[in-house]
C-alpha positions, 0 to 999 in steps of 0.5 A, spaced: 680 729 818 682 725 824 689 724 827 691 720 833 696 724 837 702 721 841 702 722 848 706 720 854 703 716 860 704 719 866 699 714 871 695 708 869 689 707 874 685 700 871 682 702 864 684 710 865 691 713 864 693 720 865 697 722 859 701 728 857 700 731 850 706 737 850 704 740 857 696 738 857 694 732 861 688 728 859 684 722 862 685 717 856 681 710 856 685 704 855 680 699 852 682 699 845 689 698 845 692 691 845 698 692 849 699 693 856 700 700 858 705 703 863 707 710 866 713 712 861 710 709 855 707 713 849 701 712 846 697 714 840 690 717 842 684 718 838 678 722 841 680 720 848 682 712 847 689 710 846 689 706 840 696 704 840 702 703 844 708 706 840 714 702 840 720 705 844 724 705 837 719 709 834 718 714 839 723 719 837 721 719 830 714 720 831 714 726 836 719 729 831 714 729 826 708 732 830 713 737 833 715 739 825 708 739 823 706 744 829 711 748 828 711 750 821 704 748 819 700 754 816 694 756 821 689 754 816 692 747 815 687 742 816 692 736 819 695 741 824 688 744 826 686 737 828 692 735 832 692 742 835 684 741 837 686 734 840 691 736 844 687 742 847 681 737 848 676 742 847 671 740 852 675 734 855 677 733 862 684 736 863 689 736 869 
């Protein structure tokens, strides 16, 4: 199972963005997203690519859903494990 994970764009340099995922910063590629992304925007990340810019009106509900998932999920919950893995970015560049 693979999920996209929301994150806040901190900086943009060409087709790369520094994105914060609950305190973990990762470099994310922007080639796939179909809208302009700027610092302060939120994106949905999937395997290192921004796949969607989250509209401002959806950010609070999206973040609340993920925070609830991470807070209350059992350790063997596959969806929560996928989200945690994406945030941790095992083997990815982190700053």
